[in-house]
N, C-alpha and C positions, 0 to 999 in steps of 0.2 A: 196876933199881929204877924204879918208876912213881910219879908224883905223882897224888894224889887231892885233891879239894876239902878245904880246911882246912890245906894245906901239909904234909900227912903223907906219908911215904914207906913203900912196902911192897915186899916181895920178890916174885919171880915165883911161888913156891910158894903164898904167902899169897893172891896175886891169884887163882890158880886156885881156891883154896878158897872165896874170896868169890864168884866167878862161880857155882860150884856151889850155894852157899848162896842166892844171888839167884834162880837158876833154880828151886830147890825151893820157895822162898817164893812165887814168882809162880804156880807151878802147883798150889799146895796148895789154893787156893780156885777153884771153877769158877764163873766169872761169866757168867750168861746175861743176855739183854736184860731179862728180868723182874727179876732180882736187882739189876742195875745201876740200873734205874729205881726200884725199891722203896727201895734204899739211898739214892739221891739225894733222893727226896721225904721219906723218913723223917728224913734229916739236917736238911733245911731246915725242914720243916713240924713234925716231932716235937721236934727239939732246939732249933731257933732261931726259933720263932714266925712262920714264914712261912705265909701263907694259900695253900691249894692252889686253883688255877684250872684247870678242865678244858680240854682242847685245843679250839680253835675248829674249825669245819668246814674240811676240806681245800680247799674251793672258795672262792676269793677273792671278796670283795664287789666289786660293780660300781664301777669307778673306781679300784681299788687297783693297776692297772697290770700285773697278771699273772693267769694263769688259775687257778693254784693257790697256796696258802700255801706259802712257801718258807723261812720263818724263824720262830723263836719269838716275835719281837717284834711280828709283824704285828697280832695282836689288841690290842696295847697302844698302837697308833699314836695313838688319840685322846688318851691321856695325854701322850705326847711332844709332840703338836702343840697341847696345851692346848685341846682341843676336846671334852672330855667333856660329854655331855648331862646336864642337871639330873636327878637321881634315878637315874642310872646306877650300878650296883654299883662301877664303876671309880673313882668319886669317893672311895670309902673305902679303896682299895688303898694299902698302905704297904710291907709285905714280902710278896712273892708268889713262888710256885714253880709251874712247869708242865712238862708233857711234851707238846710240840706236834707233831702229825703234819705232816710236810713232804713236798712233792713238788718235785723239781727236774728239769724236762724242757724248759726253754726260757728265753729271756730272758737277763738278766744272770747268773743262777745256773743253769747248764745242765750237769748231770752225765751226760746221756744217753750221749754218745759216750765217756765215760771209764769207764763201768761195765764191769767184767770185766778191764780192763787193769791195775788195781791192787787193793789191799785196802780202800780207803777210800771210793770213790765209789759212791753209790746213787741211784736215782731216787726211792725212798721211804725215809725214816728218821724217827726221833723226835729232836727237839732239846730237851734238858733245859735248863731255865733258872731262874735265881734273879734276882729283880728287887727293887730298892729304889726307891720313889718318894717322895723327900723324907725318907728315914730315914737309913740308913748310907751311907757313900760308899767311897772308895778303900781305906782301911786295912782296914775290916771285910770288904769284898768279897774282897780278896786273902787275908786270914787265913782266912775261911770256905772258900774254894776250896782252899787248901793243906791245911787240916785234913781236908777230905773226901777228897782224893786220897791223902794220906799215911797218915791214921789209919783211914779206913774202907775204901778200896779197896786199901790197903797197897802203894802204888806207891813205890818207893825215890826219895828226893829226887835222888839222883844220876842218875836216868833222865829227869828233867824239865828243860826249858829254858824260861826266862821272857823274853818280849820286851816292850819298851816303846818309846814314840814318841820318835824322836831330834830332832824339830823340823823346821821347813821355813822357810828364810829368805825364799823367794819369797812365801809366804803369811803371813809375819810371825808364825809360830807357834813358841813356845819348846819346848825339850826338856822332856819330862815326867820331870824328875828326882825328883819326889815319888814316883811309882810305882816307879822304880828303887830308891830308898832304902827303900821299904816292903818289897820283896822281900829286900833285903839284911838288914833288921832282923829278918825272919822266919826267918833262918838259911840263906838260899839263897846259895851261893857266887857270887862276882861273875863267875866265868867262865861261869856258867850264866844270867846276866842280860844280854840282848843288845839293842842299839838297832836299830830299823828305821824306815823312812820312811813317807810318806803311804800308799803302796799297801798296806802290811801292817799298820800300827799307827795309822791314823786312820780313824775310822768316821763315815759320814754317811748320811742318808736320801735324798740327792739333791743337786741344786745349791743347794737352800735347806733350812732347817729345822734341827732339833737335830743336833749333831755333837760330836765330841770324840776325844781320844786313847783308845786301847785297849791292853790288855796281853794277850798270848796265852800259853797254856801248851802246850808241845809235849812229846810223849812219844816216847822212843827205844825201839822194840820189840826191839832187839837184846838177847839174854839176857846178863846180866852187865854189868859196868861198862865203859864206853868213853867217851872225851871227843870228841864230834863236833859242836861248835857250828856248824861250817861247813855242816852238812846242814840246819840250820833254815831254813825258808822257801825251800827249793830244789826242792820237789816230790818229795823222797825218799820212797819207800814205807815206809821204816823209821822216820823221824822225822816225826811228823805232829801237827798241831794238834788238841788235844782240848778246849780251853776258850778262850773269848774274853770277857774282862771289858771292857765298854765304859763309858766315863765321859763322859756327854753334858753337858759343862760349858760348851759354846758353843752359840750359835744363829746359824747362817749366814744372812745376809739374802739379798738377791736374787742374790748371786753374780756381780755384774758389776763391771767396773772403775769407779773413781770418775770423776765428771764433772769435766772440765778446762776447759770453756768454749771449746774450739777450734772454729774454723770454716774452711771452704775447704780449702786445701792443707795447713793445719796439722792437719787431721782426716782423714788418708788412709784410715782404716778406717771412717769414718762413725759411730764410736761416739757422739761428742757430738751429732752431728746426730740420731741415733736417740733419744738421751735427750730432746732438745727436742721431737721429734715425739711421742713417747709421752706426755710430760707435757702438752703442749698439747692433744693429741687426747683424752686422758682427761678433761680439764676440760670440753671441749666435749661429749663423750659423756655425762658425768655430768649436765650441765644438760639436754641434749635428752631423755635417757631419763627423767629425773625428770618431764618434762612429758608422758609417755605416748607419745613417738615411739619406734617399734621399728624395728630394722634390717631392712628388707624392700625388695626391688627393685621391688615393684609400687606402693609408696607414694612419691610425689615426695619427701617429707621423709625417709621411711625409707630411700630409696635413697641419699641423701646421707649419712645417718648410717651406713649399712652400709659405704659407701666409706671413710669416715673410720676406722671400726673396723678394717676390713681393713688399711688403711695403718698403723694403730697396731700391729697384730699383726705385720705384716711388719717393722716397726722393732724390736719386742720380740725377734724372732728374731736380729736383728743383735747385740743385747745379750746373747744367750743366756739370756734370762729364761724360766724354766720356765713351762709352761702352768698357768694358774690363779692366777698371781701378780698380774697387772695389776689384777684386781678389788679387791685390797687397797688400791690407790691411791685408791679411791673414798672410803674413810674419811678420808684426809688431805685430799681436796678438799672433803668435806662440812665438816670442821673449819674449813677456811679460808673457805668461802663460806656456811656454814649460818646464821650470825648475820644476814647481809644478805638471804639467801633461805631462809627457814625451810622451804619446801616440800622442800628437799633432804634435811633431816633425816628427814622422814616417808617418803621414798622410797628411802633409802639401801640397805636390804636388797634391795628389788626391782631397783634399778639393778645391784647386784652379781650378782644371779641372772641378769639378762638378759645381762650381759657374759660370765659364765661359760658360759652356754648357747651364746651366739653364738661364743665362742672355740672350744668343742668342735666346733660346726658348721663353723667356718672351717677347722680343721686337718683334719677329715674331708673336707671339700670340696676342700681344697688337695691332699691326698694323691691323691684320685680324679682331680683336674684335672691333676696332674703326670703320672700314668700315662697319661691320655688324650692329653696334649700330646706325651709321648715316643712314644706309638704313632703319632700323626700325623706326627712327624718321621721315624720309621722307614719309614712307608708312602709318604711324600711322594716323588713322582717328579721334581718340579721343584725348582729352587733359587730364591733371591731372596725377596722379601717376601711376606707372606701376602695372598692375593687375597680378593675378596668371597665366593667360593664356599667357600674353605677356612675363612674367618672364620665363616661361617654354620654350617658343619659342626662346628666346635669349640664354638660356643655351644649348639648344639642337641643335643649328646651323640652325634654320629656315631661317635666313637672310644671309646665305652664309658661315658662320663659327661660331662655338660655341664661346660664350663670357664667359670666366672663371669668377667665382664668384668674385674673388679679383679685376679683371679689371672692371667687371660690376658695382661693388659698387663704384669704383672711378669715372666711367663715369656718373653714375646716380647722384652722388653728385655734379659733375661739372655742370650738367644740372638741378640741384635742383629738382630731382625726387626721390621719396622714393621707396623702394623695399618691396615686401611682405616678411614676415618671413617664410622661408621654413623649414618645419619639416617633410617633406615627408619621407626621408630616415630614420630619427630617429624614426618616428612613426612606420614604417614598422618593424624596428629592435625591437622596444619596444613591438609591438604587438606579434611578434614571441616569444620573451622572456616571455611575460605575459602568452601566451598559454602554454609554457613549465612549467612555475611555477604553473599555475592553475592545469595542469594535475598531476604534482608531489604532490602538496598540497592535491588535492582531494583524491589521493591514500593513502597518509599518514593519512589523517583524518579517513579513513576507517580501519586504522591499518594494512594495507597490507604490508607485509615484503618486503624489497628490493630484486631485482632480482639478483640471483647468476649467473654471466655470465662468470666465469673463464673457463667454459667448452669449450668456443670458442677457447682456446689455446690447447685443448687436441686432437690433431690430429697427425698422424704419416706420415713420408715421407721417403721412401727408394728408391734409384735409379729411381728417377722421378715418382715414384708411391706414391700417397697420399691416405690416408684413413681418412675420417671425420666421426667418428662413430655417429650414431643416439643417441639422449638422450631420453631415455624412462622414464616413471614414473614422468613426469613433471605435475604440477597441475596448472589449470587456477585459478588465484587469483583475476583477475579483467578484466572487459570488458568495453571498451569505444566505445559508439555508440550513435547516436542521438536519437534512439528509446528506447533502453534498456541498462541497466548496468548488467543484469543477464544472458541474452541469445542472441545468434546470430543464426538466422535460415537461411536456404538455400537461397542464393542470397543476404543476408545482407552484407553490408560493415561495417567495424569497426576495432578495435584494440584489441589484446589479450595480457594480462599481465600474465606471468608465474612466478612461484616461482624460477625456474632455467631455463637456456637456453644455447644452444650451438650456437645460432645465434649471429653474430657480428653486433652491433648497429653502425650506421654511426658515425665516429669520426676520428680525425687525417687525414681527407681528404679521407679516405677509405669509399666507399659506404657500406650501410648495406646489409646484406645477404637476399636472397630470399629462399623460400623452402616450406615445407608443415608441418602443425600440424594436426595429425590425431588420431582418436580412432575408436572404433567399430561403433559409432553412427554418426560420422561426419568427414568432411575433410575441413580444413581451409588453403587456399592458401595464403602464405605470399609473398607480392609484395615489401615490404620495411621493414627495421628494424631501429628504431630510439631510441636514449637514451633520457629519460626524467628524469633528476636528478638521483635518485637511481634505476630507473626502466628502463627495456627494453620493448619498445612498438613494437609489431609485427602487422604491418598494412596489411590489405588484405580483403578477402571476403570468405564466406562459399560456397564451391562448392557443397557439398551435406550434408544432415543431419542437425545437429545443434551442437553448441558449447555452454556449460553452465559453469558458475562459479562453481568450484569444480571438473570439469571433469579432468580425467587423460589423458594426451596426450603423443604421441611420436613426438619429434622434429627432423626433417630431413632437412638439408640445401641443397641447390643446389650446389653440389660439384664442378662442372665445373666453375660456377661463382666465388665461393670462391677462387679456385686455380688461376683463371685469375686475381682476385683482389690482391692475394698474389704476383704473378709474377710482377705486376705493382708496388706494394708497395716496394718490395726489389729493383727493378730497380730505383725507385725514390731516394733511399738512395745512389745508385751508381752515379746517375746523380747529386745529390747534392754535392757529393764528387768531381766529375769532374769539376763542376762549380766553386767550391771553389779553386781548383787547377789552373783553368784558370783565375779567377778573385778573387784576395785576399779579396776584400771587399764584395763578394757575400753574400747576406743574404736572407734566405727563407722567403717568404711572405705568401705562402699558396700552397695547392695542392688539386687535385681532382683525385681519383684513382678508376677505375672501371675495368671490365673484359678486361685485356690486353691493356688498354689505360690509359695514365696518362697525367695530365696537371700539370705543375709545374711553379710557379710564383716566381721570384727572383728579388731582388733589387741589382743593381750594377751600378757603373759609367761607366764600360767598355761597349762598344757598342755591342760586341758579334754578329755582323751581317755579318761577313765574312765567306767565304767558309772554310777557315782554322779553324775558331772557331768551326763551326758545325762539321767539319770532326774530329777535335780533341776530342770534347765531345763524339761523337758517337763512335769513336775508343776506347777511354778509357773504356767506359761502356761495350762494347762488349768484350774487352780484359779481364776484370775481370770475365765476364760471362764464357768465354772460360777457365779460370783458375780453374773453379769449386771449389771456396772457400766455406768452411762451414759457415753457418749463424746460430748464437747462440743467445739465449735470456736468460738474467739473471735479476732477480728481486733484486733491491738494494734500500736502503734508499736514498731519493732525494739528501741529502747533500753529501753522499758518491759517488753517481753516477756523480754529477756535478764536482767532483774532479778528475775524470778519465782523463788520458792523451788523448788529441785530441777529447774529447767528443763534440758532436754537439747537441744543443737543442735550442728551440725557446726562445729568451731572455725574452719575455713578456708573455709567456704562464704560466698558473697556473697549476702546476703539483701536483699530490697527494703525500702523504708522501712516499709511496712505488712505484717505477717506474720500467718499463722494459727497459733494455739496450740491444739494438740490435747491435751485433758485426759481421762484415764480415771479415773473416780471423782468424787465430789462434795466432801465436806468435806475429806478428805485424799487427793488423787488419788494413785494408784499410779504414774502416768506423766504427765509434762508435757513435750511436745516441740514445737519449731517445725517445722511441716510444711505443705506446700502440696498434699498429696495428698487423696484422698477416702476416707472411713472409714464403717464401720457406726455406727449410733447407739447400739448396746449390745453389750458384749463377748459376750453370749450369742448374738448373731447370727453370730458367727464359726463357731458350730456345733461344731467339734472341731479338734484340733491334734495333730500328732505330728512328731517329727524323723526325717527320712529318712536323712540323712548328716551327720556332723560330722568334718571332717578339716583337717589343716594343709596349707596351700598355699604356705607360705613361712615365713621366719623370724619367728615371732611372729604370723603371720597365719592365722586360722582361717576356714573357710567352713562355714556351717550351711544345710542344705537341708531345707525343711519342707513339710508339707501342711496345708491348712485345709479347713473345710467338708466337702463330700461326699467329696473325695479322702482327707481324713484319716480319715473314718469307714470308707471302704473299706479303707484301709491297716491300720487297727487291727483290723477284722474279719478281714482276711487274716492278720494277725499271730497272732490267737487261733486261727484254723484251722490255721496252720502249726505252732504249739506243740502243738495237739491231735494232729496227725499224728505229730509228733516223739515225743510221749509214748507213743502207741500203738506206734511202732517200738521205742522203748527197752524197753518192757515185754515185747514179743515177743522181742527179742534177749536180754534178761535171763533170760527163762524158756525160751529156745530153742524157741519155738513159732511156727507158721505161717511157716516160713522161705520158703515159696514166695511170700509176700506182701511180703517185705522189699524186693525189687528194685523193685516197683511203688511202694512207699512212698518209697523213696529218690529215684526219678525224680520223683514228685509233689512232694517237698520241694525238689529242685533246680530244678524247673520254676517253683515259686512264688518261690523265693529270687532267681532271676535274671530272672523275667519279670513278676512282679506288684508292685503297690504295697505296700511294707512299711515299718514303722518300723525305725529303726536297731537299737533294743534287741532286738526280736524276731528280726530277721535274724541278728545276730551271736550271739545266744544259741543259736539253733538250729544255726548253722554250727559253733560250738564243740562243742555236744553231739554233732553228727553226726561231727565229727572224732574225738571220744573213743571212739566205738564203730565207727568206720569200718573198722578192721582186722578186727574180729570179723565184720562184715557181709561184707566182701570175701572173707575166708577161707571163710565158709559158702556164699556165692553161687558162688564158684569151684568148690567141691565139687559143688554142685547142677548147675552148668552142665557140669562135666566129665562127671558121670554121664549127664546128658541127651544130651550130644554123643556119648558112647560108644554109647549105645543107638541114636541116629540112624545112626551109622556101621554098626553091626551090622545094623540093619534094611535099610539101603541095600545093604550088602555081600551080603545074601542075595537081592537082586534079580537080574534077568536081565542087566542091563548089565555090560559088562566092566570098568567102573571106577565109583568112587563120587564123586558131585558134590553138595555141599551148600552152600547159602547160609544162614548163620545170623545172627540179630540179637541174640545174647547172647554172654557170655564175652569172652575176649581171647586174645592170642597164646599166653600161658602155658597157658591152659586147653586150647587146641588141642594144644599140645605134650604136655601131661600125658595127655590123652585118647589120643593116638596112641601114647604110650609103653606104655600098659597093654593095647593091643589087638594081637591076632594077625590080620593081614590079608594076603591074597595078591593083592589087587587094587589098582591105583592109586587114590589118594584125593586129591581136590581140595576144599578147604574155603575158602569165602569168608566172612570176618567183616566185616560192614559196619555195626557198631553204634556207630561213633564217627567222628570227623572223618577218621581214617586207616583206610583199608580194608586188611585183611591177607588175603593169599592164601597158603595153605600147601598144597604139593603133595608127596605121597609117591608116588614112582614105583617100584613093586615090581620085583623081578628078573624077574617074569613079564610085565612091561608090554610090550605090543605096540610095537615100535620106531616104527611109523607113528604111533601115538597119542602116544608120547613126543615125537616130532618136531613134531606139530601143537600140542601144549601148549606146548612151548618156543618155537615160532615166534610164538605169541600174545604172549609176553613180549618177545621180541626186536623184534617189529614196533612195540611201544609204547615201545621204547627205555627200559626200566625196569631198574634194577639188581636182580639176582637174588642172594640170599644163601643159603648152605647151612648146615644145622645138623643135628646128630645127636641122637636121643633116647638115653636111657640104655641101651635094649636094642639100639642100633646102627642104627636106621632112619634113612635119609638123607632129610632134609626140605629142600625148596626154599621159601624165604620171600620174598614180594613185599609191600612196603608202599607204598601209594599215597595221597597226600594230596589230589591233584587230583580233584574230584568227577566231572568229565566223563571223565577218563581211567579212573577207576574203573568208571563205567558201561560204557564201551567194553570193558574187560577182562571184566567180568561177562557182557556180551552175547556176546562171542566164545567164552568158555568154555561158555556155555549152548548156543550154536549147535553146538559140537562134540559136547556131551553128547547133545542131542536128535537130532542126525544119527546118532550111534552107537546110541542107543536105538531109533530108527526102523529102522535096519538089523537090529538084533537081533530086533525084533518081526516083521519080514518073514521072517527066517530061521526 
């Protein structure tokens, strides 16, 4: 007798009959994947009011942590995380059913290695799912599942096993008795309802977020009845999970142990210490980031902020806080401090964005840094602490990637290695400051009066015509030179200090003037002008005669250079204005302005890397230039100037008591800045403007390179020409016409893109368009080159010489191989391809090749100590291939081969 669920007993004969009955009922319906899917969706959508949601793409979205979608719940993550965007269809979901395409070939869910070994694992499958968002819960979910399996798919209840969560004392989670009792109430025998732990019956999305107990339904594939609860969750190929009902009734927070307030030896794992570091550092970071300081090593303030952020993230790892969590602490900090400091409320989202972006950058940099550091340890031949040379190699990326200082310090500490104290950058800065102080002090000690340099502003501009008057009757009050401090003679280099000057000394990013100082007895060429304290230093050399202390000179600046500097400086103010309009947190970090070129560095959390961004920046600046707005300069006390509406100035700059205010526009200026530079009188005098490059150079730091004036005009004209050539090439390729011209057009495009002045928009547009049709062009040109080379070989093969020697400036190695493969030649062939940085030499030495010739050719290669590679064509020709990157060695090889060929040719002609 055998016991079956329900405490009934049956005899052996009846049991055999039941087995046969079960077998026949299971095989009476042929279930294909289409019919299984259709029955599932019809059951939930047709009978039970579920909304059908199509499968999402198999490709996971960026940031989802996997390459492919591997579960049916992925597309509903925003609902689980309470992050549904306003207006999204997901906001209306209540009862939903779907059939999601899934791929499992990596990560946590990787079925790749199990495929073929059993009957259940697949790299691709469909996951059928029924979902309730705020509608029904455990009882209805269990009842619907059982109804579908028993009444629709006709699976005997005796072949199913049901698991539930047995609880976990360490996590303070109670047993899910509710689910157990639901299955029992639905008629499932208690011997088929089994408890399991966290691994099998508790579901989560990660260390944090929605989670809860789940109940799985397992199916026994064995025909007929048998009682095998011991095979559930054991990996048995016969008893497999077919359904998992997840009840997300909890939301796990940060997933770290509670704070106990321990310090010192009472906190051996450093958990409480890490808590305090994270909390403290996040408060500091929130306040600093809200004031526009961004984590960047190039900015003195940003460098400190970056160091604190990295230390905070290192402590977060101690607490096993998942990436992306710490930014949520900003909300708590803003709630705490926002009333006293309202600016925190306005910048809350921006601060979180900066922290999230910086955290991603940190983990990527750390991963690269760890690999580089481990490579350094493997290759290191010495033991002991890290020396200066090794330290520099690690920082500079010698081992594959730069290891940032903060990460290097942490890695060195873990490996019990000390680092040298680096003062290189500080020493360089200190040396420069010391030189400036020394010059200024030495001049003051000689009672030399300060240089009056307000004359640099005394220029006139009307209708794009500018006049920079010479300054006569200036007196040489000091000379700085290694040989003498009284006189500079013809050919001598040095510096001249004047009592007054019209030269602009480098400051505010604007480069110093160049020009000439002259009198009847000497000419001094000024190549640079610097400010040293209260003095203006005119650097250069004496071209003729001599210059002495006390001489009267006339100062004349290079007017074209100054005007080009002024165009760039005014354009910089317009660019700064446009950047602030595009990114509200934009903060100038520095600039460098010279003749019709400008470099502007800005801190902003906004990426500014789209075509739309660059187009808008360029359009706004050019628009104001076209409006021909007046540019005025007004001297005001610093306190009064800083109170002007909309005024822009460097927050940490030290300004004099009296400052210049540069305003662009009259009634309502578009730009108002504190600035000591020189400017055009009207925006129209800038001429033109375009952005050459815009790139990120650090975390939150962007550099903008621009042209103004004639350079901008040339760049824009080049851009239009480049686009025209590209358009002609695209039309020819599309129509498959004039293929013989394609190569020359591609060369012309590449020459312009990498050799001419061009705007960023035009350069990148043409580069992208060229890449799109590049494979078509390459294929076509290779065909043309192959045909051309074959014909050249045939023509040369018919000549009188015993071997073929060609030097070609087209094609590539593959073209040569294909050409040789399709030819029947009985003479040796040597082809030199010198159309790129690498010279390729291909030699085919036929069976009839004269041994003497073969020896001569091979000796050329051996004498140059070059590696010779062999390759065979499809028809069996043995090719010898030489690749030479060195230009001089390539010339020597070509010359040697040419000498052999012409010697052979001369011999044949004599014969």
